[in-house]
C-alpha positions in Angstrom: 138.3 110.1 69.4 139.8 112.3 72.1 138.1 115.1 73.9 139.9 118.2 75.2 138.2 120.5 77.8 139.3 124.0 78.6 138.4 127.6 78.4 138.5 129.5 75.1 139.0 133.3 75.0 137.6 134.0 71.6 138.1 137.5 70.1 137.2 136.5 66.5 135.5 133.1 65.9 137.0 132.6 62.4 140.5 133.3 63.7 140.0 131.0 66.7 138.8 128.1 64.5 141.6 128.7 61.9 144.2 128.8 64.7 143.1 125.5 66.3 145.8 122.9 65.9 144.7 120.4 63.3 147.1 117.5 63.6 147.1 116.8 59.9 144.8 116.1 57.0 143.4 112.9 58.6 142.5 114.6 61.9 139.2 116.4 62.4 139.2 119.0 65.1 135.9 120.7 66.1 135.3 123.0 69.1 132.0 123.1 70.9 130.6 125.4 73.5 130.6 123.0 76.5 127.1 124.1 77.6 125.6 122.3 74.6 127.4 119.0 75.0 125.4 116.1 76.4 128.3 113.8 77.3 131.1 111.9 75.6 128.6 109.5 74.0 126.9 112.5 72.3 130.1 113.5 70.6 131.2 109.9 69.9 127.9 109.3 68.1 128.4 112.5 66.1 131.9 111.3 65.0 130.6 107.8 64.2 127.7 109.1 62.1 129.9 111.7 60.3 132.5 109.0 59.5 129.8 106.7 58.2 128.4 109.5 56.0 131.8 110.1 54.5 132.4 106.4 53.9 129.1 106.1 52.1 129.5 109.4 50.2 126.4 110.8 51.9 128.1 113.7 53.7 126.6 117.1 53.5 129.8 119.1 54.3 133.0 118.7 52.5 135.0 119.0 55.7 134.8 116.2 58.2 135.0 118.5 61.2 131.9 120.4 59.9 130.1 117.1 59.3 130.8 116.2 63.0 129.3 119.6 64.0 126.2 118.9 61.9 125.6 115.5 63.5 126.4 116.8 67.0 123.8 119.6 66.6 121.3 117.3 65.0 120.9 119.7 62.1 121.5 119.7 58.3 122.0 123.4 58.0 125.5 124.6 59.0 124.3 128.0 60.1 121.9 126.4 62.6 124.5 123.9 63.8 127.0 126.7 64.5 124.8 127.5 67.5 126.7 124.8 69.3 130.0 126.2 68.3 132.2 128.8 70.1 131.2 132.4 70.1 133.1 135.6 70.8 134.0 135.9 74.5 135.3 133.5 77.1 133.6 130.2 77.5 134.2 126.6 78.5 134.7 124.4 75.5 135.0 120.7 74.6 137.1 120.0 71.5 136.7 116.8 69.5 139.9 115.4 68.0 139.1 112.4 65.7 141.4 110.5 63.4 145.1 110.6 62.6 147.4 111.0 65.5 144.7 111.8 68.0 147.0 111.8 71.1 149.4 114.3 69.6 146.7 116.5 68.2 144.8 116.5 71.5 147.9 117.5 73.4 148.4 120.4 70.9 144.8 121.5 71.4 145.2 121.4 75.2 148.3 123.5 74.9 146.5 125.9 72.6 143.7 126.5 75.1 146.2 127.1 77.8 144.1 125.5 80.6 143.1 122.6 78.3 143.3 119.0 79.3 142.7 115.8 77.5 139.7 114.1 79.2 139.8 110.5 80.3 137.0 108.3 79.0 135.1 108.5 82.3 135.1 112.2 82.9 133.5 114.7 83.5 130.3 113.0 84.5 130.8 109.8 82.6 128.1 109.6 80.0 126.0 112.3 81.7 125.5 115.8 80.6 128.7 117.9 80.3 126.9 121.2 79.8 123.9 123.0 81.0 120.8 120.8 80.9 118.4 123.8 80.2 120.6 125.0 77.4 120.7 121.5 75.9 117.0 121.1 76.3 116.3 124.4 74.6 118.8 123.8 71.7 117.5 120.3 71.0 113.9 121.3 71.7 113.4 118.6 74.3 110.0 118.9 76.0 109.1 117.8 79.5 107.0 115.0 78.1 109.8 113.7 75.9 112.3 113.8 78.8 109.8 112.0 81.1 109.3 109.3 78.4 113.1 108.9 78.3 113.1 108.4 82.1 115.0 111.7 82.5 117.9 110.6 80.2 118.6 113.9 78.5 121.9 112.6 77.0 119.9 109.7 75.5 117.4 112.0 73.9 120.3 114.0 72.4 122.0 110.9 71.0 118.6 110.0 69.4 118.6 113.4 67.7 122.1 112.6 66.3 120.9 109.3 65.0 117.7 110.7 63.5 119.6 113.1 61.3 120.4 110.1 59.0 116.6 109.5 58.6 116.0 113.2 57.8 118.4 113.2 54.8 
């Protein structure tokens, strides 16, 4: 998996998603509003679970990129999961590129964004929160008590939501 960070100027969401470079049929490319992303491990867990669902024939979505979105959002309903996706306007984004020729596809996505760059494994913030912690807490419905029980590890709580999606099927 490769991650690309940049700024997306989105006039029309459907057009933006359709225009994202895909890298071929074996490459899944999914864009996220960076404010909702709780670290590299959050998205890596979503990719891992989505791949496993496809391998087992337990996927909900017919498209791997959409399945990654569902796991990343911790939701079974595509409409609800889209809350993590890009919206009209300008926003920081993190784009997942998984499978196929990831290096080439990630470079294409970075060029498409204009200011995009392929993130190294230890940036930004390592396994910490990429986005806005309050936005993440609200989207994933993380209470003060739950965060305290997790010793303040918001990214860990979010990864747990990703993993629990398999149990909710």
